[in-house]
matplotlib code that plots the C-alpha trace (Angstrom):
import matplotlib.pyplot as plt

x = [5.8, 5.9, 2.4, -0.7, -2.6, -1.4, -3.0, -1.8, -2.7, -5.4, -3.2, -0.5, -0.2, -0.1, 3.4, 4.5, 2.9, 4.8, 8.1, 7.1, 6.3, 9.3, 11.5, 9.7, 10.0, 13.5, 13.1, 16.2, 16.4, 15.9, 12.6, 9.3, 6.4, 2.8, -0.4, -3.8, -7.1, -10.2, -8.0, -6.6, -3.3, -4.1, -2.4, 0.6, -0.7, -4.0, -4.2, -4.9, -8.0, -9.5, -8.6, -10.3, -13.4, -13.9, -12.8, -13.2, -15.0, -18.2, -16.1, -14.4, -11.0, -9.3, -7.8, -4.6, -3.0, 0.6, 3.1, 6.8, 8.6, 12.2, 12.5, 15.2, 13.2]
y = [8.3, 7.7, 6.0, 6.6, 3.5, -0.1, -3.3, -6.1, -9.7, -10.4, -12.9, -10.3, -9.5, -6.0, -6.8, -7.7, -4.5, -2.5, -4.0, -3.2, 0.5, 0.9, -0.2, 1.9, 5.1, 4.2, 4.7, 4.4, 1.8, 4.5, 5.7, 4.0, 3.6, 3.5, 2.6, 3.8, 2.3, 4.1, 5.8, 2.5, 0.6, -2.7, -5.9, -6.9, -10.5, -9.6, -10.0, -7.1, -9.0, -9.3, -5.6, -4.7, -6.7, -5.0, -1.4, -0.7, 2.5, 2.7, 3.6, 0.2, 1.3, 0.6, 3.9, 3.6, 6.7, 6.4, 8.3, 8.0, 9.1, 9.1, 6.6, 8.8, 12.0]
z = [-7.4, -11.1, -11.3, -9.3, -10.4, -10.0, -11.2, -8.9, -8.6, -6.0, -4.2, -3.6, 0.1, 1.5, 2.7, -0.8, -2.1, 0.6, -0.8, -4.4, -3.6, -1.4, -4.3, -6.8, -4.8, -3.6, 0.1, 2.2, 5.0, 7.7, 6.1, 7.1, 4.8, 6.0, 4.0, 5.0, 3.7, 5.1, 7.7, 9.1, 8.5, 6.9, 8.2, 6.0, 5.8, 4.1, 0.3, -2.0, -3.2, 0.3, 0.9, -2.4, -1.6, 1.8, 1.0, -2.8, -3.8, -5.8, -8.9, -8.7, -7.4, -4.1, -2.7, -0.6, 0.9, 1.9, 4.0, 4.6, 7.6, 8.9, 11.7, 13.3, 13.4]

ax = plt.figure().add_subplot(projection="3d")
ax.plot(x, y, z, "-o")
ax.set_aspect("equal")
plt.show()
């Protein structure tokens, strides 16, 4: 990934963020992308602002781990 920090609007949903990241890292249709916040997968309907409010670190950042996997093995 070309960037490791993203400033996004608080009303952006996790689903929209998935789309943004998939496009940026150019995943193929047969590759799945997973986000993890505090070792759980956040719902795609939650906003990034709500996710930040609940899970941000003491340094003021929201850390999101990601993984991609081929859906065909």
